[in-house]
Steps between C-alpha positions, in 0.01 A plus 500: 500500500667671197382833633719460816808716504805405693678786649879520522615271793681780680345850583682828559837368352778751602770397257502283176853390471619298192817306431626483143685228310487250795476166323789322357309363198336846443840679497633245258197564279570874485870455442579722795755430764390350828465790743759524773244650742111535478354741267242694693229723354169629610157462356217754587254365742224652271574218254363234747171322406325171566600169370225464246471876404539621139850597397455848342772582233609855537435750215775476228614163634681297247701259719305393800643181649441241765704377794364225753685557826498372864410784735633529860282685751693647783358422852679737735724805480855408373809721507855380456415137554735208422415218263485250777228714671311612189239206498350627830399820305306314231114469541430299186488470128272571207497507117586826332483588121785759463359642166728724314476736211846445344506818288408725798750297710801477282466750218353813670825559702517535870388230745307180453206614713340669194441178334414310812234719664227526256151458644404125540873397447524349855254220548546317828333198658263314489615448868793499730641177650687551822873400507418190716268380222776536225804335633628419158483863379829443303365213306165619355398446142355809319347557164334756272266449208377746240190370315577139613845512378778439760740803491675469840603185687739505788574416860603714799811287539650702215521817708845654486437685836294296734212629720717542815755685302239735339329582831826581674640695201186717470500578870843651455360724228182610693291411787248231417156528663215240539301472166784594285529284188809374327459325163811277454574479135365302204590173316562482120232556240423878514375642181797737428755212478294293244607499140335689369380685818133457606297741696157545626262681246168472665233225500736234653436287798790473743508218756786459747568299817751363753489177687275520811441885444210479241440652168422831348281552190498829314335635178726748329316829403622749248375854568 
C-alpha cells in the first residue's frame, strides 16, 4: 500500500554520532590525507526520519548532498571499552543517509553540525538486522542512485577504522547508551567531489541501499 509510511527503525534516539572521511577510496576522492584517528561529529536527532520519507531541502540550500552509510546501533551502555570487547555492545545495523548541506557545513564557519542537522537529513532504516544476522558487516556492498543514475558504489571493507575500533573509540569520548546510532562514513561518489559538483535541487528521487539491510527511497522537495 503506497499510503503506508514506515517509521524510523529506532525510537527515542539519544545520540546520533557520525564518523567523517572513513573510507580509503572516499579519502582518495577528496584528495585529503587519511585520518590518523576517527573524525567524530554529531547530527541532531531532530534530523531523523523514515526510510521513505521526503527529503526536505532547507531554505536557501544550494549544496545539499547525499551519503549512504552503514549505521551501528548500540545495544548496551558502553564506557571505556576495549576493541576486543566492543562487539558485545553492538545491537545491530541499519541503512543511514547522512545528508549534508555543504555550504552550511563548510562555508558558514564553526562546526559541521549546521550542515548535517537539517530536518529530514537523517533517514534511518527500513529495519535493523541484529549483529548475529550480519556476520560479514565489514564486507557489505552499498550504493546510492539519484534519478536512476548510480552516484555512489562502495563496500564496507574500505573502512579506515573498523567497527570494533569505532565503538571503542567513541566509548572513550562519551558514554554510549542503548539506541544510540553511529553512522560510519561514506564511500566515493558524493556530489561535492564531482567535476563539476552536483547537488540536490528538488524533484529528484534518491534510492540507496546496503546488502541485507534493505533500501530507502526518497523524493526531494524544495520549499
